[in-house]
PAZAPA-4460 file (N, C-alpha, C; in steps of 0.05 Angstrom, whole numbers, plus 32768, in hexadecimal, padded with zeros to 4 digits):
% residues 285
    n_x    n_y    n_z   ca_x   ca_y   ca_z    c_x    c_y    c_z   seq   type   mol
   896F   7D27   80F8   8972   7D0B   8100   895E   7CFA   80F1     1      M     A
   8945   7D05   80EE   8931   7CF5   80E1   8938   7CF1   80C4     2      G     A
   8944   7D05   80B6   894C   7D01   809A   8962   7CED   8098     3      N     A
   8974   7CEC   80AC   898B   7CDA   80AB   8982   7CBD   80AD     4      L     A
   896F   7CB8   80BE   8966   7C9C   80C1   894D   7C96   80B1     5      F     A
   8944   7CA9   80A1   892B   7CA6   8090   8912   7CA3   809F     6      C     A
   8911   7CAD   80B8   88F9   7CAA   80C9   88ED   7CC7   80CC     7      L     A
   88D1   7CC6   80CA   88C2   7CDF   80CB   88AA   7CDB   80DD     8      Y     A
   88A3   7CF0   80EC   888C   7CEF   80FE   8876   7D00   80F3     9      Q     A
   885E   7CF5   80F3   8846   7D03   80EB   8834   7D07   8103    10      V     A
   882D   7D20   8108   881F   7D26   8121   8801   7D1F   811E    11      D     A
   87F3   7D1E   8135   87D8   7D18   8136   87C7   7D2D   8127    12      Q     A
   87B1   7D25   811A   87A0   7D37   810B   87AE   7D43   80F3    13      S     A
   87C3   7D35   80EA   87D3   7D3E   80D4   87DA   7D26   80C2    14      T     A
   87DC   7D2A   80A8   87E6   7D15   8095   87FC   7D21   8086    15      V     A
   880E   7D10   807D   8825   7D18   806D   8823   7D0D   8051    16      A     A
   882D   7D1C   803E   882C   7D14   8022   8848   7D09   801B    17      I     A
   8849   7CF0   8013   8863   7CE4   800B   8864   7CE2   7FEC    18      K     A
   887C   7CEA   7FE2   8880   7CE9   7FC5   8898   7CD6   7FBF    19      E     A
   8896   7CCC   7FA7   88AC   7CBC   7F9D   88B6   7CC7   7F84    20      S     A
   88D0   7CD2   7F85   88DA   7CE0   7F6E   88C9   7CF7   7F63    21      F     A
   88BD   7D05   7F77   88AC   7D1C   7F6F   888F   7D16   7F68    22      G     A
   8888   7CFC   7F68   886C   7CF4   7F63   885F   7CEB   7F7C    23      K     A
   8845   7CF0   7F7E   8836   7CE9   7F96   8837   7CCB   7F99    24      F     A
   883D   7CC2   7FB2   883F   7CA6   7FB8   882B   7C9D   7FCC    25      D     A
   8828   7CAC   7FE3   8817   7CA1   7FF8   8810   7CB7   800C    26      D     A
   87FC   7CB3   801B   87F3   7CC4   8031   87FA   7CB6   804B    27      V     A
   880B   7CC3   805B   8814   7CB7   8074   8802   7CC1   808B    28      L     A
   87F9   7CAE   809A   87E8   7CB3   80B1   87FA   7CBC   80C9    29      E     A
   87EE   7CC6   80DF   87FD   7CCE   80F7   880E   7CB7   8101    30      P     A
   8826   7CBC   8109   8838   7CA7   8113   8854   7CAB   8108    31      G     A
   8864   7C96   810B   8881   7C96   8101   8882   7C86   80E7    32      C     A
   8890   7C91   80D3   8891   7C84   80B9   88AE   7C85   80AF    33      H     A
   88B4   7C71   80A0   88CF   7C6F   8093   88CC   7C79   8077    34      C     A
   88DC   7C8D   8070   88DB   7C98   8056   88F8   7C98   804B    35      V     A
   8900   7C83   803D   891B   7C80   8033   8921   7C94   801D    36      P     A
   892E   7CA9   8023   8934   7CBE   8010   8948   7CB4   7FFB    37      W     A
   8958   7C9F   8002   896B   7C96   7FEF   895F   7C88   7FD7    38      I     A
   8945   7C80   7FDA   8936   7C73   7FC5   8923   7C87   7FB7    39      F     A
   8927   7CA1   7FBC   8917   7CB5   7FAE   88FE   7CBC   7FBD    40      G     A
   88FA   7CB2   7FD6   88E3   7CB8   7FE5   88E7   7CD1   7FF6    41      K     A
   88D1   7CE1   7FF8   88D3   7CF9   8008   88B7   7D02   8010    42      Q     A
   88B7   7D13   8024   889D   7D20   802D   8899   7D3B   8020    43      L     A
   8883   7D3D   8011   887E   7D56   8003   8873   7D6A   8016    44      A     A
   8866   7D62   802C   885B   7D75   803E   8846   7D67   8050    45      G     A
   883B   7D76   8062   8827   7D6C   8074   880D   7D7C   8071    46      Q     A
   87F7   7D6E   8078   87DC   7D7B   8075   87CD   7D76   808E    47      L     A
   87C4   7D8D   809B   87B3   7D89   80B3   8797   7D81   80AD    48      T     A
   878C   7D70   80BE   8770   7D68   80BC   875E   7D76   80D0    49      L     A
   8769   7D89   80DF   8759   7D98   80F2   8746   7DAB   80E4    50      R     A
   8730   7DB2   80F3   871D   7DC6   80E8   872A   7DE1   80E9    51      V     A
   872A   7DEF   80D3   8735   7E09   80D2   871F   7E1D   80CC    52      Q     A
   8724   7E37   80D3   870F   7E4B   80D0   871B   7E62   80C0    53      Q     A
   870A   7E6C   80AE   8712   7E83   809D   86FA   7E97   809E    54      L     A
   8702   7EAF   80A7   86EE   7EC6   80A8   86F1   7ED7   8090    55      D     A
   86DC   7ED9   8081   86DC   7EE8   8068   86C9   7F00   806B    56      V     A
   86D3   7F18   8064   86C4   7F31   8065   86BF   7F3A   8049    57      K     A
   86A5   7F3B   8041   869E   7F41   8026   868D   7F59   8025    58      C     A
   8693   7F6D   8014   8684   7F85   8012   8672   7F82   7FF9    59      E     A
   8658   7F87   7FFD   8645   7F84   7FE7   862F   7F98   7FEA    60      T     A
   861C   7F98   7FD7   8606   7FAC   7FD7   85EB   7F9D   7FD8    61      K     A
   85D9   7FA7   7FE8   85BE   7F9B   7FEA   85AC   7FA5   7FD3    62      T     A
   8594   7F9A   7FD2   8581   7FA1   7FBE   8579   7FBF   7FBF    63      K     A
   8578   7FCA   7FD8   8571   7FE5   7FDB   8589   7FF8   7FDC    64      D     A
   859F   7FEE   7FD0   85B6   7FFF   7FCB   85C5   8008   7FE5    65      N     A
   85C7   7FF6   7FF7   85D6   7FFB   8011   85EE   7FE8   8011    66      V     A
   8606   7FF4   8014   861E   7FE4   8015   8622   7FD9   8031    67      F     A
   8627   7FBE   8032   862B   7FB0   804B   8644   7F9F   804A    68      V     A
   864F   7F9B   8061   8666   7F88   8064   865C   7F6E   8071    69      N     A
   865D   7F58   8062   8653   7F3E   806C   866B   7F2E   8074    70      V     A
   866C   7F26   808E   8682   7F16   8098   8679   7EF9   809A    71      V     A
   8686   7EE8   808C   8680   7ECB   808C   8697   7EBC   8099    72      A     A
   868F   7EA8   80AA   86A3   7E98   80B7   86A1   7E7B   80AC    73      S     A
   86B6   7E72   809E   86B6   7E58   8091   86C7   7E45   80A1    74      I     A
   86BB   7E2F   80A9   86CA   7E1A   80B7   86CD   7E01   80A4    75      Q     A
   86E6   7DF9   809F   86EC   7DE5   808C   8703   7DD3   8096    76      Y     A
   8705   7DBC   8088   871C   7DAA   808E   8722   7D98   8076    77      R     A
   873A   7D8E   8075   8743   7D7C   805F   8739   7D5F   8067    78      A     A
   8732   7D50   8052   8728   7D35   8056   8740   7D22   8053    79      L     A
   8742   7D0F   8067   8759   7CFD   8067   875A   7CEB   804E    80      A     A
   8742   7CE3   8044   8742   7CD1   802D   8747   7CE0   8013    81      D     A
   8747   7CFB   8014   874C   7D0B   7FFD   8763   7D1F   8002    82      K     A
   8776   7D15   8012   878C   7D26   801A   879D   7D2F   8002    83      A     A
   87A0   7D1C   7FF0   87B1   7D22   7FD7   87A5   7D39   7FC8    84      S     A
   878A   7D38   7FC4   877C   7D4D   7FB6   877F   7D69   7FC4    85      D     A
   877B   7D68   7FDF   877E   7D80   7FEE   879A   7D8C   7FED    86      A     A
   87AE   7D7B   7FEB   87CA   7D84   7FEB   87D3   7D8D   7FD0    87      F     A
   87CA   7D80   7FBB   87D5   7D86   7FA0   87C4   7D98   7F8F    88      Y     A
   87A9   7D98   7F93   8797   7DA6   7F81   8795   7DC3   7F87    89      K     A
   8799   7DCB   7FA0   8796   7DE7   7FA8   87B0   7DF1   7FB2    90      L     A
   87B8   7E08   7FA8   87D1   7E15   7FB2   87CB   7E28   7FCA    91      S     A
   87B2   7E34   7FC9   87AB   7E47   7FDF   878E   7E42   7FE5    92      N     A
   8789   7E31   7FF9   876D   7E29   8000   875D   7E40   800A    93      T     A
   8769   7E51   801A   8759   7E67   8026   8751   7E7B   8011    94      R     A
   8761   7E81   7FFD   875A   7E94   7FE9   8745   7E88   7FD7    95      S     A
   8745   7E6E   7FD3   8730   7E61   7FC3   8715   7E62   7FD1    96      Q     A
   8715   7E5C   7FEB   86FC   7E5E   7FFA   86F2   7E7B   7FFB    97      I     A
   8703   7E8E   7FFE   86FB   7EAA   7FFF   86EE   7EB2   7FE5    98      Q     A
   86F9   7EA9   7FCE   86EE   7EB0   7FB4   86D1   7EA5   7FB1    99      A     A
   86CD   7E8D   7FBA   86B1   7E82   7FB8   869E   7E90   7FCB   100      Y     A
   86A7   7E98   7FE3   8696   7EA7   7FF5   868E   7EC2   7FE9   101      V     A
   86A2   7ED0   7FDD   869B   7EEA   7FD0   8687   7EE6   7FBA   102      F     A
   868B   7ED1   7FAA   8679   7ECC   7F93   865C   7EC7   7F9D   103      D     A
   8658   7EB7   7FB1   863E   7EB0   7FBA   8630   7EC8   7FC7   104      V     A
   863E   7ED5   7FD9   8633   7EEC   7FE8   862B   7F03   7FD5   105      I     A
   863C   7F08   7FC2   8637   7F1F   7FB0   8622   7F17   7F9B   106      R     A
   861A   7EFE   7F99   8604   7EF5   7F88   85EA   7EF3   7F97   107      A     A
   85EC   7EEF   7FB1   85D3   7EEA   7FC2   85C9   7F04   7FCF   108      F     A
   85DB   7F13   7FDB   85D2   7F2B   7FEA   85C5   7F40   7FD9   109      V     A
   85CF   7F46   7FC1   85C2   7F5B   7FB1   85A5   7F55   7FAA   110      P     A
   859B   7F3D   7FAF   857F   7F37   7FAA   856D   7F3E   7FC3   111      K     A
   8579   7F46   7FD8   856A   7F4B   7FF1   856D   7F69   7FF9   112      L     A
   8557   7F72   8006   8558   7F8C   8013   8569   7F8A   802D   113      N     A
   8570   7FA1   8038   8582   7FA1   804F   8575   7F91   8067   114      L     A
   855B   7F97   806C   854D   7F89   8082   854C   7F6A   807C   115      D     A
   8547   7F63   8065   8545   7F46   805D   8561   7F3A   8060   116      D     A
   8576   7F49   805B   8591   7F3E   805E   8597   7F35   807B   117      T     A
   858E   7F46   808E   8592   7F3F   80AA   8580   7F27   80B2   118      F     A
   8568   7F25   80A6   8556   7F10   80AD   855E   7EF5   80A1   119      E     A
   856B   7EF6   808A   8572   7EDD   807B   858F   7ED6   807D   120      Q     A
   859B   7EDB   8094   85B8   7ED3   8098   85BB   7EB5   8093   121      K     A
   85AA   7EA5   809D   85AC   7E88   809B   85AA   7E7F   807E   122      N     A
   8599   7E8C   806E   8597   7E85   8052   85B1   7E8C   8043   123      E     A
   85BD   7EA3   804B   85D6   7EAA   803D   85EC   7E96   8045   124      I     A
   85ED   7E8E   805E   8601   7E7C   8067   85FD   7E60   8059   125      A     A
   85E4   7E58   8057   85DE   7E3F   8049   85E7   7E3F   802C   126      K     A
   85E2   7E56   801E   85E9   7E58   8002   8608   7E57   8000   127      A     A
   8616   7E64   8011   8634   7E63   8010   863E   7E47   8015   128      V     A
   8632   7E3A   802A   863C   7E1F   8031   8636   7E0C   801A   129      E     A
   8620   7E0D   800D   861A   7DFA   7FF7   862D   7DFE   7FE0   130      E     A
   8633   7E18   7FDA   8645   7E1D   7FC3   8662   7E14   7FCA   131      E     A
   866B   7E19   7FE2   8685   7E11   7FEB   8688   7DF3   7FEC   132      L     A
   8673   7DE5   7FF6   8674   7DC8   7FF9   8676   7DBB   7FDE   133      E     A
   8667   7DC6   7FCA   8668   7DBA   7FAF   8683   7DC0   7FA2   134      K     A
   8690   7DD7   7FA7   86A9   7DDE   7F9A   86C0   7DD2   7FA8   135      A     A
   86C2   7DD2   7FC2   86DA   7DCA   7FD1   86DB   7DAC   7FD4   136      M     A
   86C5   7D9C   7FD1   86C7   7D80   7FD4   86D8   7D74   7FBD   137      S     A
   86DA   7D81   7FA7   86EA   7D77   7F91   8707   7D7B   7F98   138      A     A
   870F   7D8B   7FAA   872A   7D91   7FB2   8731   7D83   7FCC   139      Y     A
   8720   7D71   7FD7   8727   7D62   7FEF   8721   7D71   8009   140      G     A
   870F   7D84   8008   8709   7D93   8020   86EB   7D91   8027   141      Y     A
   86E5   7D91   8041   86CA   7D90   804B   86C3   7DAA   8058   142      E     A
   86AC   7DB5   8052   86A1   7DCD   805F   8691   7DC5   8077   143      I     A
   869C   7DCA   808F   868F   7DC1   80A8   8678   7DD4   80AF   144      V     A
   867C   7DED   80AE   8667   7E00   80B6   866D   7E1B   80A9   145      Q     A
   8656   7E29   80A2   8658   7E44   8097   8646   7E56   80A7   146      T     A
   8650   7E6B   80B1   8641   7E7E   80C2   8644   7E9A   80B7   147      L     A
   862E   7EA9   80B7   862E   7EC5   80B2   862E   7ED3   80CD   148      I     A
   8646   7EDC   80D6   864A   7EE6   80F1   8643   7F03   80F3   149      V     A
   8643   7F12   80DE   863E   7F2F   80E0   8635   7F3A   80C5   150      D     A
   8622   7F4D   80C7   861A   7F5C   80AF   861B   7F7A   80B8   151      I     A
   862D   7F88   80AD   8632   7FA3   80B6   862E   7FB7   80A1   152      E     A
   8619   7FC7   80A1   8615   7FDC   808D   8627   7FF3   8092   153      P     A
   8626   8007   8080   8635   801F   8083   862D   802E   809D   154      D     A
   8640   803C   80A9   863B   804B   80C2   8624   805E   80C0   155      E     A
   8622   806C   80AA   860C   807F   80A6   85F0   8071   80A5   156      H     A
   85F1   805A   8099   85D8   804A   8097   85D0   8040   80B3   157      V     A
   85E3   8036   80C2   85DD   802D   80DE   85D1   8044   80EE   158      K     A
   85DD   805B   80EB   85D3   8072   80FB   85B7   8079   80F2   159      R     A
   85B2   8078   80D8   8597   807D   80CF   8582   8069   80D8   160      A     A
   858A   8050   80D8   8579   803A   80E2   8573   803F   8100   161      M     A
   8587   8046   810F   8582   804B   812C   8570   8063   8130   162      N     A
   8572   8077   811F   8561   808F   8122   8544   8088   811B   163      E     A
   8540   8077   8106   8526   806F   80FE   8519   805F   8115   164      I     A
   8528   804C   8121   851E   803D   8137   8517   804E   814F   165      N     A
   8529   8061   8155   8524   8073   816B   850B   8084   8167   166      A     A
   8508   808F   814D   84F0   809E   8147   84D6   808E   814A   167      A     A
   84D8   8074   8141   84BF   8063   8143   84B8   805F   8161   168      A     A
   84CC   805B   8172   84C7   8057   818E   84BC   8070   819B   169      R     A
   84C7   8087   8193   84BE   80A1   819E   84A1   80A5   8196   170      L     A
   849A   809E   817D   847F   80A1   8173   846C   8090   8183   171      R     A
   8475   8077   8188   8464   8065   8198   8460   806E   81B5   172      M     A
   8476   807A   81BF   8474   8084   81DB   8461   809C   81DC   173      A     A
   8463   80AE   81C8   8451   80C5   81C7   8434   80BD   81C4   174      A     A
   842F   80A7   81B3   8414   809D   81B0   8409   8092   81CA   175      T     A
   8419   8083   81D8   8410   8078   81F2   840B   808E   8207   176      E     A
   841C   80A3   8207   8419   80B9   8219   83FF   80C8   8213   177      K     A
   83FA   80CE   81F9   83E1   80DB   81F2   83C8   80CB   81F9   178      A     A
   83CA   80B0   81F6   83B4   809F   81FD   83AF   80A0   821B   179      E     A
   83C4   80A0   822A   83C1   80A2   8247   83B5   80BD   824F   180      A     A
   83BE   80D2   8243   83B3   80ED   824A   8395   80ED   8241   181      E     A
   838F   80E0   822B   8373   80E0   8223   8361   80D1   8237   182      K     A
   836B   80BB   8241   835C   80AC   8255   8359   80BC   826E   183      I     A
   836F   80CB   8277   836D   80DB   828F   8357   80F1   828C   184      L     A
   8358   80FE   8274   8344   8113   8270   8328   8109   826F   185      Q     A
   8324   80F1   8263   8309   80E6   8263   8300   80DF   827F   186      I     A
   8312   80D3   828F   830B   80CC   82AA   8305   80E5   82BB   187      K     A
   8316   80FA   82B6   8312   8113   82C4   82F7   811F   82BD   188      R     A
   82F1   811F   82A2   82D7   812A   829A   82C0   811A   82A6   189      A     A
   82C3   80FF   82A6   82AD   80EF   82B2   82AA   80F5   82CF   190      E     A
   82C1   80F9   82DE   82BF   80FF   82F9   82B1   811B   82FF   191      G     A
   82B8   812F   82EE   82AC   8149   82F1   828F   8147   82EB   192      E     A
   8286   8138   82D6   826A   8135   82D0   825B   8128   82E7   193      A     A
   8267   8113   82F3   825A   8105   8309   8258   8118   8321   194      E     A
   826F   8128   8326   826D   813B   833C   8257   814F   8339   195      S     A
   8256   815B   8320   8241   816F   831C   8225   8163   831E   196      K     A
   8222   814B   8315   8208   813D   8317   8200   813A   8334   197      Y     A
   8213   8130   8344   820D   812D   8360   8208   8147   836D   198      L     A
   8218   815C   8366   8215   8177   8372   81F9   8181   836A   199      S     A
   81F1   817D   8352   81D5   8186   834A   81BF   8178   835A   200      G     A
   81C4   815E   835F   81B0   8150   836F   81AF   815B   838B   201      L     A
   81C7   8162   8396   81C8   816D   83B1   81BA   8188   83B3   202      G     A
   81BF   8199   839E   81B2   81B3   839E   8193   81B0   839B   203      I     A
   818B   819E   8389   816E   819A   8386   8161   8191   839F   204      A     A
   816E   817E   83AE   8163   8174   83C7   8163   818B   83DC   205      R     A
   8178   819B   83DC   8179   81B2   83EF   8162   81C4   83EA   206      Q     A
   815E   81CB   83D1   8149   81DE   83CB   812E   81D2   83D2   207      R     A
   812B   81B8   83CC   8112   81AB   83D4   810D   81AC   83F2   208      Q     A
   8122   81A7   8401   811F   81A7   841E   8119   81C3   8428   209      A     A
   8125   81D8   841B   811F   81F4   8424   8101   81FA   841E   210      I     A
   80F8   81F2   8407   80DC   81F7   83FF   80C9   81EA   8412   211      V     A
   80D0   81CF   8418   80BF   81C0   842B   80BE   81CD   8446   212      D     A
   80D6   81D6   844F   80D7   81E3   846A   80C7   81FD   846A   213      G     A
   80CA   820D   8455   80BA   8226   8454   809C   8221   8453   214      L     A
   8095   820D   8445   8078   8207   8443   806D   81FF   845E   215      R     A
   807C   81EE   846C   8073   81E5   8487   8071   81FD   849A   216      D     A
   8085   820F   8498   8086   8227   84A9   806E   823A   84A4   217      S     A
   8068   823E   848A   8052   824F   8483   8038   8244   848C   218      V     A
   8035   8229   8489   801B   821D   8490   8018   821E   84AF   219      L     A
   802E   8219   84BD   802D   8219   84DB   8026   8234   84E5   220      G     A
   8033   8249   84DA   802F   8265   84E3   8012   826E   84DE   221      F     A
   8008   8267   84C7   7FEC   826E   84BF   7FD8   8262   84D1   222      S     A
   7FDD   824A   84DB   7FCB   823D   84ED   7FCC   8249   8508   223      V     A
   7FE5   824E   8512   7FE8   8259   852D   7FE1   8277   852F   224      N     A
   7FE4   8287   851A   7FDE   82A3   851A   7FC6   82A8   8508   225      V     A
   7FAF   82AA   8512   7F97   82AF   8501   7F99   82CB   84F3   226      P     A
   7F8F   82CC   84DB   7F8C   82E5   84CD   7FA4   82EA   84B9   227      G     A
   7FB8   82D9   84BC   7FCF   82DC   84A9   7FCD   82C9   8492   228      T     A
   7FD5   82D3   847C   7FD5   82C3   8463   7FF0   82B7   845F   229      T     A
   7FF1   82A3   844D   800A   8296   8448   801D   82A8   843A   230      A     A
   8013   82BC   842B   8025   82CF   841E   8032   82E0   8432   231      K     A
   8024   82E9   8447   8030   82FA   845B   8046   82EC   846A   232      D     A
   8040   82D3   8471   8055   82C3   847F   806D   82BF   846E   233      V     A
   8068   82BA   8454   807F   82B5   8441   8090   82CD   843E   234      M     A
   8083   82E5   843D   8092   82FE   843A   80A3   8302   8454   235      D     A
   8098   82FC   846A   80A8   8300   8483   80C0   82ED   8485   236      M     A
   80BB   82D4   847D   80D1   82C1   847D   80E8   82C8   846A   237      V     A
   80DF   82D0   8452   80F4   82D8   843E   8103   82F0   8446   238      L     A
   80F5   8305   8452   8103   831C   845B   8117   8316   8471   239      V     A
   810F   8303   8483   8121   82FA   8499   8139   82ED   848D   240      T     A
   8136   82DC   8479   814D   82CF   846D   815E   82E3   845E   241      Q     A
   8151   82F7   8453   8160   830C   8445   8173   831B   8458   242      Y     A
   8169   8322   8470   817A   8331   8483   818F   831E   848F   243      F     A
   8188   8305   8492   819C   82F2   849C   81B5   82EF   8488   244      D     A
   81AD   82EF   846E   81C1   82ED   845A   81D3   8306   8459   245      T     A
   81C6   831E   845B   81D6   8336   845C   81E8   8337   8474   246      M     A
   81DF   832C   848B   81EF   832B   84A3   8207   8319   849F   247      K     A
   8204   8302   8493   821A   82F0   848E   822F   82FC   847B   248      E     A
   8225   830A   8467   8237   8317   8453   8248   832C   8462   249      I     A
   823C   833C   8472   824A   8351   8481   825D   8346   8495   250      G     A
   8257   832F   84A1   8268   8323   84B6   8280   8316   84A9   251      A     A
   8280   830D   8490   8296   8300   8483   82AC   8313   847C   252      S     A
   82C5   830C   8482   82DC   831D   847D   82E4   831E   845F   253      S     A
   82DB   8309   8451   82E3   8306   8435   82CC   830E   8422   254      K     A
   82B7   8319   842C   82A0   831F   841B   82A5   8337   840A   255      S     A
   8299   8339   83F4   829B   8351   83E2   8283   8362   83E6   256      S     A
   8285   837C   83DD   826F   838E   83DF   8259   8387   83CD   257      A     A
   8241   8387   83D7   8229   8380   83C7   8216   8398   83C7   258      I     A
   820F   83A3   83B1   81FD   83BA   83AF   81E1   83AF   83A7   259      F     A
   81CE   83B5   83B9   81B2   83AD   83B4   81A0   83C5   83B9   260      L     A
   8189   83C6   83AA   8176   83DC   83B1   816B   83D8   83CD   261      P     A
   816D   83ED   83DD   8165   83EA   83F9   8154   8402   8402   262      H     A
   813E   83FB   840E   812B   8410   8417   8112   8404   8421   263      G     A
   80FF   8413   842C   80E6   8407   8437   80D7   83F8   8421   264      P     A
   80D7   8403   8408   80C8   83F4   83F3   80D7   83DF   83E6   265      G     A
   80F2   83DF   83EA   8102   83CB   83DC   8101   83B0   83EA   266      A     A
   80FA   83B0   8403   80F9   8396   8412   80E4   8384   8406   267      V     A
   80CD   8391   8400   80B8   8381   83F4   80C0   8377   83D9   268      R     A
   80CE   8388   83C8   80D7   837F   83AF   80EC   8368   83B2   269      D     A
   80FE   8369   83C5   8111   8354   83C9   8103   833A   83D1   270      V     A
   80F0   833D   83E3   80E0   8325   83EC   80D2   8319   83D5   271      A     A
   80C6   832A   83C4   80B9   831F   83AC   80CC   8311   8399   272      S     A
   80E3   831C   8396   80F7   8310   8384   8100   82F5   838F   273      Q     A
   8106   82F4   83A9   810F   82DC   83B5   80FA   82C6   83B4   274      I     A
   80E1   82CF   83BA   80CB   82BB   83BA   80C7   82B0   839D   275      R     A
   80C8   82C1   838A   80C5   82B8   836E   80DB   82A6   8367   276      D     A
   80F4   82AB   836F   810B   8299   8368   8107   827F   8375   277      G     A
   8100   827E   838F   80FD   8264   839B   80E6   8254   838F   278      L     A
   80D0   8261   8389   80BA   8253   837D   80C0   8247   8361   279      L     A
   80D1   8257   8352   80D9   824D   8338   80EC   8235   833C   280      Q     A
   80FE   8236   8350   8110   8220   8355   8101   8208   835D   281      G     A
   80EC   820C   836E   80DC   81F5   8377   80CC   81E8   8361   282      S     A
   80C2   81F9   834E   80B3   81ED   8338   80C6   81DF   8324   283      S     A
   80DE   81E8   8322   80F1   81DB   8310   80FA   81C0   831B   284      A     A
   80FE   81BE   8334   8105   81A3   8340   80EE   8190   8341   285      T     A
***
């Protein structure tokens, strides 16, 4: 019906290209237009002004010889004031954009190592956008945005990178564990040293108290029993302690057998040995 009455409708965000006898005549804005076909007028086609998106997947190689797939997302649109250029100058806009993306990525990425490629995604996108903007503006198109949405290395490379990361983390964990064990051993050794030091102080004070008590006993006995010497009293005390010790050893259910020289003359030898040991301990403290 529109062709019969020479009326055509152009939708919103769209322009139509009008020709006169096959030659470009005008760009029709959205709305209703009269195109008298009987005078050689016709619509060559329509061109959308909406933002379009093209995802381009490009395989290339990095500087350290790792093959990666770089996925670029290009957002573009035709310019209303250059609609005729956008309609007539390019037969396949998407293929043209894809060719420029391939050219820029394959020239930029081989200059970078794999790690740098991930870190410089914005620089890659900026280089692609600048090149596309310069090239596509001559054809009536505007590059709205360029994004590098994914950088995907080979599966074996990704697995190796994950293993390297895992090994580094395990090494860090082992280092921390060893450091913790080192601190525990140091603290344990410091505790044992402090315990032994305090135990030594206790033993020294115990021996000092025993010596002081024996000295007081010997002096008191010598005063109260005339004719006895300090040596006689000391021998008697030591022999008494000796028999008390033997009694305690025999009374204990968990005691082991102890073989000592025993006889009438051995008592004096034992007393002499005990006395000498206590005197040496007293002189040492």
